[in-house]
MIDOLUM-316317 format. One record per atom (N, C-alpha, C, O): atom name; x, y negated, z. Coordinates in nm, 4 decimals, decimal comma. Each point is the difference from the previous one (the first is absolute). Example, Ala and Ser with C-alpha at 12.3 -4.5 7.8 and 13.67 -1.06 7.14 Angstrom:
2
<rec atom="N" X="1,3190" Y="0,5690" Z="0,7800"/>
<rec atom="CA" X="-0,0890" Y="-0,1190" Z="0,0000"/>
<rec atom="C" X="0,0900" Y="-0,1200" Z="0,0000"/>
<rec atom="O" X="0,1036" Y="0,0019" Z="0,0665"/>
<rec atom="N" X="-0,1386" Y="-0,1069" Z="-0,1385"/>
<rec atom="CA" X="0,0820" Y="-0,1190" Z="0,0060"/>
<rec atom="C" X="-0,0770" Y="-0,1090" Z="0,0730"/>
<rec atom="O" X="0,0509" Y="-0,1108" Z="0,0169"/>
//
This chain:
69
<rec atom="N" X="1,7349" Y="1,6450" Z="0,8684"/>
<rec atom="CA" X="-0,0584" Y="-0,0783" Z="-0,0958"/>
<rec atom="C" X="-0,1486" Y="0,0242" Z="-0,0805"/>
<rec atom="O" X="-0,0339" Y="-0,0367" Z="-0,1125"/>
<rec atom="N" X="-0,0504" Y="0,1237" Z="0,2301"/>
<rec atom="CA" X="-0,1372" Y="0,0033" Z="-0,0134"/>
<rec atom="C" X="-0,0793" Y="-0,1100" Z="0,0805"/>
<rec atom="O" X="-0,1115" Y="-0,0460" Z="-0,0243"/>
<rec atom="N" X="0,2170" Y="0,0100" Z="0,1482"/>
<rec atom="CA" X="-0,0509" Y="-0,1230" Z="0,0166"/>
<rec atom="C" X="0,0072" Y="-0,1285" Z="-0,0632"/>
<rec atom="O" X="-0,0893" Y="-0,0847" Z="0,0006"/>
<rec atom="N" X="0,2073" Y="0,0756" Z="-0,0579"/>
<rec atom="CA" X="0,0274" Y="-0,1207" Z="-0,1034"/>
<rec atom="C" X="-0,1212" Y="-0,0061" Z="-0,0851"/>
<rec atom="O" X="-0,0472" Y="-0,1131" Z="-0,0115"/>
<rec atom="N" X="-0,0243" Y="0,2249" Z="-0,0612"/>
<rec atom="CA" X="-0,1222" Y="0,0406" Z="-0,0813"/>
<rec atom="C" X="-0,1016" Y="-0,0405" Z="0,0799"/>
<rec atom="O" X="-0,0607" Y="-0,0964" Z="-0,0465"/>
<rec atom="N" X="0,0258" Y="0,1318" Z="0,1385"/>
<rec atom="CA" X="-0,1374" Y="-0,0254" Z="0,1022"/>
<rec atom="C" X="-0,0142" Y="-0,1325" Z="0,0231"/>
<rec atom="O" X="-0,1093" Y="-0,0562" Z="-0,0068"/>
<rec atom="N" X="0,2382" Y="-0,0132" Z="0,0408"/>
<rec atom="CA" X="-0,0445" Y="-0,1363" Z="0,0261"/>
<rec atom="C" X="0,0176" Y="-0,0961" Z="-0,1215"/>
<rec atom="O" X="-0,0001" Y="-0,1211" Z="0,0224"/>
<rec atom="N" X="0,0184" Y="0,1775" Z="-0,1771"/>
<rec atom="CA" X="-0,0139" Y="-0,0846" Z="-0,1020"/>
<rec atom="C" X="-0,1323" Y="0,0246" Z="-0,0363"/>
<rec atom="O" X="-0,0509" Y="-0,0977" Z="-0,0549"/>
<rec atom="N" X="-0,0345" Y="0,2103" Z="0,0682"/>
<rec atom="CA" X="-0,0845" Y="0,0541" Z="-0,0434"/>
<rec atom="C" X="-0,0980" Y="-0,0956" Z="0,0963"/>
<rec atom="O" X="-0,0832" Y="-0,0738" Z="-0,0527"/>
<rec atom="N" X="0,0979" Y="0,0799" Z="0,1844"/>
<rec atom="CA" X="-0,1131" Y="-0,0749" Z="0,0939"/>
<rec atom="C" X="0,0564" Y="-0,1780" Z="-0,0384"/>
<rec atom="O" X="-0,0754" Y="-0,0828" Z="0,0511"/>
<rec atom="N" X="0,1552" Y="0,0419" Z="-0,1054"/>
<rec atom="CA" X="0,0619" Y="-0,1449" Z="-0,0414"/>
<rec atom="C" X="-0,1002" Y="-0,0312" Z="-0,1282"/>
<rec atom="O" X="-0,0603" Y="-0,1069" Z="-0,0105"/>
<rec atom="N" X="0,0503" Y="0,2209" Z="-0,0906"/>
<rec atom="CA" X="-0,0843" Y="-0,0117" Z="-0,1180"/>
<rec atom="C" X="-0,1558" Y="-0,0136" Z="0,0389"/>
<rec atom="O" X="-0,0758" Y="-0,0792" Z="-0,0559"/>
<rec atom="N" X="0,0378" Y="0,1688" Z="0,1610"/>
<rec atom="CA" X="-0,1680" Y="0,0126" Z="0,0418"/>
<rec atom="C" X="-0,0375" Y="-0,1495" Z="0,0343"/>
<rec atom="O" X="-0,0922" Y="-0,0696" Z="-0,0426"/>
<rec atom="N" X="0,2216" Y="0,0343" Z="0,1589"/>
<rec atom="CA" X="-0,0527" Y="-0,1044" Z="0,0291"/>
<rec atom="C" X="-0,0395" Y="-0,1378" Z="-0,0784"/>
<rec atom="O" X="-0,0828" Y="-0,0880" Z="0,0235"/>
<rec atom="N" X="0,1795" Y="0,1086" Z="-0,1277"/>
<rec atom="CA" X="-0,0171" Y="-0,0961" Z="-0,0887"/>
<rec atom="C" X="-0,1103" Y="-0,0098" Z="-0,0900"/>
<rec atom="O" X="-0,0655" Y="-0,0987" Z="-0,0334"/>
<rec atom="N" X="0,0572" Y="0,2124" Z="0,0017"/>
<rec atom="CA" X="-0,1359" Y="0,0297" Z="-0,0773"/>
<rec atom="C" X="-0,1389" Y="-0,0238" Z="0,0832"/>
<rec atom="O" X="-0,1002" Y="-0,0349" Z="-0,0623"/>
<rec atom="N" X="0,0971" Y="0,0474" Z="0,1529"/>
<rec atom="CA" X="-0,0728" Y="-0,0530" Z="0,0856"/>
<rec atom="C" X="-0,0373" Y="-0,1326" Z="0,0402"/>
<rec atom="O" X="-0,1139" Y="-0,0385" Z="0,0265"/>
<rec atom="N" X="0,2423" Y="-0,0415" Z="-0,0238"/>
<rec atom="CA" X="-0,0135" Y="-0,1053" Z="-0,0299"/>
<rec atom="C" X="-0,0582" Y="-0,1301" Z="-0,1278"/>
<rec atom="O" X="-0,0417" Y="-0,1155" Z="-0,0092"/>
<rec atom="N" X="0,0759" Y="0,2330" Z="-0,0681"/>
<rec atom="CA" X="-0,0276" Y="-0,0643" Z="-0,1490"/>
<rec atom="C" X="-0,1045" Y="0,0105" Z="-0,0253"/>
<rec atom="O" X="-0,0440" Y="-0,0588" Z="-0,0988"/>
<rec atom="N" X="-0,0480" Y="0,1487" Z="0,1891"/>
<rec atom="CA" X="-0,1606" Y="0,0291" Z="-0,0596"/>
<rec atom="C" X="-0,0986" Y="-0,0767" Z="0,1146"/>
<rec atom="O" X="-0,1186" Y="-0,0318" Z="-0,0084"/>
<rec atom="N" X="0,2085" Y="0,0164" Z="0,1104"/>
<rec atom="CA" X="-0,0968" Y="-0,1227" Z="0,0759"/>
<rec atom="C" X="0,0015" Y="-0,1175" Z="-0,0970"/>
<rec atom="O" X="-0,1110" Y="-0,0440" Z="-0,0299"/>
<rec atom="N" X="0,2332" Y="-0,0228" Z="-0,0324"/>
<rec atom="CA" X="0,0016" Y="-0,1135" Z="-0,0321"/>
<rec atom="C" X="-0,1030" Y="0,0260" Z="-0,1398"/>
<rec atom="O" X="-0,0885" Y="-0,0836" Z="-0,0186"/>
<rec atom="N" X="0,0962" Y="0,1523" Z="-0,0388"/>
<rec atom="CA" X="-0,0718" Y="0,0275" Z="-0,1186"/>
<rec atom="C" X="-0,1983" Y="0,0129" Z="0,0372"/>
<rec atom="O" X="-0,0987" Y="-0,0074" Z="-0,0732"/>
<rec atom="N" X="0,1175" Y="0,0285" Z="0,2184"/>
<rec atom="CA" X="-0,1448" Y="-0,0128" Z="0,0543"/>
<rec atom="C" X="-0,0987" Y="-0,1264" Z="-0,0077"/>
<rec atom="O" X="-0,1129" Y="-0,0292" Z="-0,0394"/>
<rec atom="N" X="0,2669" Y="-0,0487" Z="0,1243"/>
<rec atom="CA" X="-0,0317" Y="-0,1446" Z="0,0323"/>
<rec atom="C" X="-0,0337" Y="-0,0992" Z="-0,1338"/>
<rec atom="O" X="-0,0832" Y="-0,0904" Z="-0,0066"/>
<rec atom="N" X="0,1977" Y="0,1498" Z="-0,1205"/>
<rec atom="CA" X="-0,0180" Y="-0,0496" Z="-0,1482"/>
<rec atom="C" X="-0,1387" Y="0,0308" Z="-0,0294"/>
<rec atom="O" X="-0,0529" Y="-0,0962" Z="-0,0557"/>
<rec atom="N" X="-0,0091" Y="0,1733" Z="0,0686"/>
<rec atom="CA" X="-0,1157" Y="0,0623" Z="-0,0315"/>
<rec atom="C" X="-0,1515" Y="-0,0972" Z="0,0626"/>
<rec atom="O" X="-0,1183" Y="-0,0021" Z="-0,0339"/>
<rec atom="N" X="0,1799" Y="-0,0523" Z="0,1137"/>
<rec atom="CA" X="-0,0894" Y="-0,0521" Z="0,1130"/>
<rec atom="C" X="0,0226" Y="-0,1320" Z="0,0213"/>
<rec atom="O" X="-0,0543" Y="-0,0652" Z="0,0891"/>
<rec atom="N" X="0,1542" Y="0,0118" Z="-0,1895"/>
<rec atom="CA" X="-0,0131" Y="-0,1281" Z="-0,0427"/>
<rec atom="C" X="0,1384" Y="-0,0997" Z="0,0693"/>
<rec atom="O" X="0,0259" Y="-0,1079" Z="-0,0533"/>
<rec atom="N" X="0,0236" Y="0,1379" Z="0,1267"/>
<rec atom="CA" X="0,1631" Y="0,0226" Z="0,0774"/>
<rec atom="C" X="0,0604" Y="-0,1593" Z="-0,0976"/>
<rec atom="O" X="0,0445" Y="0,0523" Z="-0,1022"/>
<rec atom="N" X="-0,0332" Y="-0,1348" Z="0,0934"/>
<rec atom="CA" X="0,0919" Y="-0,1139" Z="-0,0849"/>
<rec atom="C" X="0,1429" Y="-0,0026" Z="0,1027"/>
<rec atom="O" X="-0,0026" Y="-0,0319" Z="0,1188"/>
<rec atom="N" X="0,1116" Y="0,0689" Z="-0,1871"/>
<rec atom="CA" X="0,1490" Y="-0,0011" Z="0,0219"/>
<rec atom="C" X="0,0831" Y="-0,1304" Z="-0,0488"/>
<rec atom="O" X="0,0192" Y="-0,0311" Z="-0,1176"/>
<rec atom="N" X="0,0258" Y="-0,0385" Z="0,2318"/>
<rec atom="CA" X="0,0592" Y="-0,1070" Z="-0,0239"/>
<rec atom="C" X="0,1887" Y="0,0260" Z="-0,0052"/>
<rec atom="O" X="0,0655" Y="0,0786" Z="0,0686"/>
<rec atom="N" X="-0,0160" Y="-0,1764" Z="-0,1758"/>
<rec atom="CA" X="0,1585" Y="-0,0097" Z="0,0952"/>
<rec atom="C" X="0,0433" Y="-0,1001" Z="0,0629"/>
<rec atom="O" X="-0,0500" Y="-0,1095" Z="0,0259"/>
<rec atom="N" X="0,1597" Y="0,1622" Z="-0,0007"/>
<rec atom="CA" X="0,0298" Y="-0,1018" Z="0,1660"/>
<rec atom="C" X="-0,0238" Y="-0,1348" Z="-0,0797"/>
<rec atom="O" X="-0,0487" Y="-0,0776" Z="0,0823"/>
<rec atom="N" X="0,0598" Y="0,0186" Z="-0,1963"/>
<rec atom="CA" X="-0,0038" Y="-0,1287" Z="-0,0341"/>
<rec atom="C" X="-0,1745" Y="-0,0217" Z="0,0126"/>
<rec atom="O" X="-0,0459" Y="-0,1111" Z="0,0265"/>
<rec atom="N" X="-0,0338" Y="0,2193" Z="-0,0468"/>
<rec atom="CA" X="-0,1739" Y="-0,0726" Z="-0,0149"/>
<rec atom="C" X="-0,0308" Y="0,0807" Z="-0,1189"/>
<rec atom="O" X="-0,1121" Y="0,0507" Z="-0,0048"/>
<rec atom="N" X="0,2077" Y="-0,0279" Z="-0,1076"/>
<rec atom="CA" X="-0,0149" Y="0,0142" Z="-0,1364"/>
<rec atom="C" X="-0,1680" Y="0,1594" Z="0,0343"/>
<rec atom="O" X="-0,0338" Y="0,0522" Z="0,1062"/>
<rec atom="N" X="0,0014" Y="-0,0397" Z="-0,1888"/>
<rec atom="CA" X="-0,0715" Y="0,1084" Z="-0,0180"/>
<rec atom="C" X="0,0342" Y="0,1291" Z="-0,0127"/>
<rec atom="O" X="0,0949" Y="-0,0193" Z="-0,0759"/>
<rec atom="N" X="-0,0972" Y="0,1451" Z="0,0912"/>
<rec atom="CA" X="0,0806" Y="0,0882" Z="-0,0683"/>
<rec atom="C" X="-0,0684" Y="0,0552" Z="-0,1300"/>
<rec atom="O" X="-0,1137" Y="-0,0017" Z="0,0471"/>
<rec atom="N" X="0,0998" Y="0,0375" Z="-0,1427"/>
<rec atom="CA" X="-0,1013" Y="0,0743" Z="-0,0791"/>
<rec atom="C" X="-0,0112" Y="0,1413" Z="0,0263"/>
<rec atom="O" X="0,0828" Y="0,0891" Z="-0,0195"/>
<rec atom="N" X="-0,2445" Y="-0,0817" Z="0,0856"/>
<rec atom="CA" X="-0,0654" Y="0,0990" Z="0,0438"/>
<rec atom="C" X="0,0232" Y="0,1434" Z="-0,0630"/>
<rec atom="O" X="0,0322" Y="0,1109" Z="0,0425"/>
<rec atom="N" X="-0,0676" Y="-0,1735" Z="-0,1778"/>
<rec atom="CA" X="0,0008" Y="0,0975" Z="-0,0993"/>
<rec atom="C" X="0,1551" Y="0,0749" Z="-0,0230"/>
<rec atom="O" X="0,0199" Y="0,1214" Z="-0,0025"/>
<rec atom="N" X="0,0714" Y="-0,2180" Z="-0,0117"/>
<rec atom="CA" X="0,0816" Y="0,0591" Z="-0,0345"/>
<rec atom="C" X="0,0804" Y="0,0858" Z="0,1152"/>
<rec atom="O" X="0,0853" Y="0,0801" Z="-0,0384"/>
<rec atom="N" X="-0,1209" Y="-0,1015" Z="0,2313"/>
<rec atom="CA" X="0,0040" Y="0,0741" Z="0,1032"/>
<rec atom="C" X="-0,0379" Y="0,1152" Z="-0,0079"/>
<rec atom="O" X="0,0763" Y="0,0965" Z="-0,0005"/>
<rec atom="N" X="-0,2083" Y="-0,0903" Z="-0,0073"/>
<rec atom="CA" X="-0,0869" Y="0,1198" Z="-0,0382"/>
<rec atom="C" X="0,0203" Y="0,0982" Z="-0,0470"/>
<rec atom="O" X="-0,0244" Y="0,1127" Z="0,0431"/>
<rec atom="N" X="0,1059" Y="-0,1677" Z="-0,2054"/>
<rec atom="CA" X="0,0547" Y="0,1339" Z="-0,0885"/>
<rec atom="C" X="0,1331" Y="-0,0009" Z="0,0548"/>
<rec atom="O" X="0,0441" Y="0,1103" Z="-0,0324"/>
<rec atom="N" X="0,0510" Y="-0,1749" Z="0,1008"/>
<rec atom="CA" X="0,1177" Y="0,0236" Z="0,0725"/>
<rec atom="C" X="0,0266" Y="0,1256" Z="0,0861"/>
<rec atom="O" X="0,0844" Y="0,0892" Z="-0,0092"/>
<rec atom="N" X="-0,1918" Y="-0,1140" Z="0,1015"/>
<rec atom="CA" X="-0,0879" Y="0,0991" Z="0,1172"/>
<rec atom="C" X="-0,0156" Y="0,0852" Z="-0,0352"/>
<rec atom="O" X="0,0548" Y="0,0931" Z="0,0590"/>
<rec atom="N" X="-0,1433" Y="-0,0605" Z="-0,1847"/>
<rec atom="CA" X="-0,0639" Y="0,1355" Z="-0,0220"/>
<rec atom="C" X="0,1054" Y="0,0895" Z="-0,0702"/>
<rec atom="O" X="-0,0057" Y="0,1225" Z="-0,0113"/>
<rec atom="N" X="0,1405" Y="-0,2376" Z="-0,0514"/>
<rec atom="CA" X="0,0694" Y="0,1128" Z="-0,0696"/>
<rec atom="C" X="0,1160" Y="0,0636" Z="0,0845"/>
<rec atom="O" X="0,0780" Y="0,0866" Z="-0,0395"/>
<rec atom="N" X="-0,0832" Y="-0,1773" Z="0,2288"/>
<rec atom="CA" X="0,0851" Y="0,0658" Z="0,1008"/>
<rec atom="C" X="-0,0413" Y="0,0987" Z="0,0320"/>
<rec atom="O" X="0,0788" Y="0,0876" Z="0,0356"/>
<rec atom="N" X="-0,1756" Y="-0,0713" Z="-0,0360"/>
<rec atom="CA" X="-0,1182" Y="0,1147" Z="0,0555"/>
<rec atom="C" X="0,0390" Y="0,1005" Z="-0,0951"/>
<rec atom="O" X="0,0788" Y="0,0851" Z="0,0411"/>
<rec atom="N" X="-0,1181" Y="-0,0782" Z="-0,1594"/>
<rec atom="CA" X="0,0332" Y="0,1071" Z="-0,0983"/>
<rec atom="C" X="0,1501" Y="0,0510" Z="0,0412"/>
<rec atom="O" X="0,0139" Y="0,1201" Z="0,0233"/>
<rec atom="N" X="0,1093" Y="-0,2158" Z="-0,0127"/>
<rec atom="CA" X="0,1079" Y="0,0342" Z="0,0154"/>
<rec atom="C" X="0,0426" Y="0,0291" Z="0,1370"/>
<rec atom="O" X="0,1119" Y="0,0411" Z="0,0306"/>
<rec atom="N" X="-0,2213" Y="-0,0681" Z="0,0603"/>
<rec atom="CA" X="0,0422" Y="0,0760" Z="0,1387"/>
<rec atom="C" X="-0,0617" Y="0,1564" Z="0,0419"/>
<rec atom="O" X="0,0439" Y="0,0737" Z="0,0883"/>
<rec atom="N" X="-0,1632" Y="-0,0471" Z="-0,1836"/>
<rec atom="CA" X="-0,0332" Y="0,1524" Z="-0,0172"/>
<rec atom="C" X="0,0842" Y="0,0219" Z="-0,0859"/>
<rec atom="O" X="0,0350" Y="0,1112" Z="0,0395"/>
<rec atom="N" X="0,0325" Y="-0,1322" Z="-0,1366"/>
<rec atom="CA" X="0,1236" Y="0,0922" Z="-0,0613"/>
<rec atom="C" X="0,0915" Y="0,0000" Z="0,1026"/>
<rec atom="O" X="0,0184" Y="0,1144" Z="0,0416"/>
<rec atom="N" X="0,0446" Y="-0,1965" Z="0,0141"/>
<rec atom="CA" X="0,0758" Y="0,0597" Z="0,1136"/>
<rec atom="C" X="0,0352" Y="0,0881" Z="0,0946"/>
<rec atom="O" X="0,0940" Y="0,0714" Z="0,0352"/>
<rec atom="N" X="-0,2853" Y="-0,1251" Z="0,0147"/>
<rec atom="CA" X="-0,0565" Y="0,1033" Z="0,1535"/>
<rec atom="C" X="0,0576" Y="0,1346" Z="-0,0863"/>
<rec atom="O" X="0,1016" Y="0,0656" Z="0,0227"/>
<rec atom="N" X="-0,2118" Y="-0,0466" Z="-0,1393"/>
<rec atom="CA" X="-0,0329" Y="0,1938" Z="-0,0350"/>
<rec atom="C" X="0,1495" Y="0,0283" Z="-0,0707"/>
<rec atom="O" X="0,0256" Y="0,1172" Z="-0,0277"/>
<rec atom="N" X="0,0820" Y="-0,2287" Z="-0,0049"/>
<rec atom="CA" X="0,1085" Y="0,0770" Z="-0,0103"/>
<rec atom="C" X="0,0827" Y="0,0449" Z="0,1354"/>
<rec atom="O" X="0,0609" Y="0,1070" Z="0,0010"/>
<rec atom="N" X="-0,0623" Y="-0,1896" Z="0,1063"/>
<rec atom="CA" X="0,0558" Y="-0,0207" Z="0,0919"/>
<rec atom="C" X="-0,0913" Y="0,1457" Z="0,0914"/>
<rec atom="O" X="0,0822" Y="0,0574" Z="0,0715"/>
<rec atom="N" X="-0,2082" Y="0,0004" Z="-0,0622"/>
<rec atom="CA" X="-0,0452" Y="0,0475" Z="0,0432"/>
<rec atom="C" X="0,0194" Y="0,1555" Z="-0,0763"/>
<rec atom="O" X="0,0012" Y="0,1039" Z="0,0660"/>
<rec atom="N" X="0,0141" Y="-0,1078" Z="-0,2201"/>
<rec atom="CA" X="0,0385" Y="0,1484" Z="-0,0516"/>
<rec atom="C" X="0,1616" Y="0,0145" Z="0,0595"/>
<rec atom="O" X="0,0481" Y="0,1044" Z="0,0441"/>
<rec atom="N" X="0,0115" Y="-0,2164" Z="-0,0530"/>
<rec atom="CA" X="0,1422" Y="0,0335" Z="0,0802"/>
<rec atom="C" X="0,0083" Y="0,0776" Z="0,0757"/>
<rec atom="O" X="0,0812" Y="0,0921" Z="-0,0087"/>
<rec atom="N" X="-0,1891" Y="-0,1118" Z="0,1352"/>
<rec atom="CA" X="0,0030" Y="0,0161" Z="0,1256"/>
<rec atom="C" X="-0,0796" Y="0,1265" Z="-0,0230"/>
<rec atom="O" X="-0,0724" Y="0,0211" Z="0,0973"/>
<rec atom="N" X="0,0631" Y="0,0488" Z="-0,1695"/>
<rec atom="CA" X="-0,0503" Y="0,0950" Z="0,0224"/>
<rec atom="C" X="0,0810" Y="0,1234" Z="-0,0683"/>
<rec atom="O" X="-0,0515" Y="0,1117" Z="-0,0053"/>
<rec atom="N" X="0,1543" Y="-0,1326" Z="-0,0360"/>
<rec atom="CA" X="0,0886" Y="0,0678" Z="-0,0904"/>
<rec atom="C" X="0,0623" Y="0,0530" Z="0,0976"/>
<rec atom="O" X="0,0951" Y="0,0753" Z="-0,0211"/>
//
């Protein structure tokens, strides 16, 4: 069971790093487009990624706390 929690923890940490990387790109002016060429609303994408990081932080903290128990 601990192995599953460890792999889940590592997955959440990786997802968080990816979101932070994408946020950094947005801060630097990156513009994403959908496959059809329509531009992505970067303000909405930025907020979505910020919310995702907060969620990942919460999940990581919970898994780390469970691992210490």
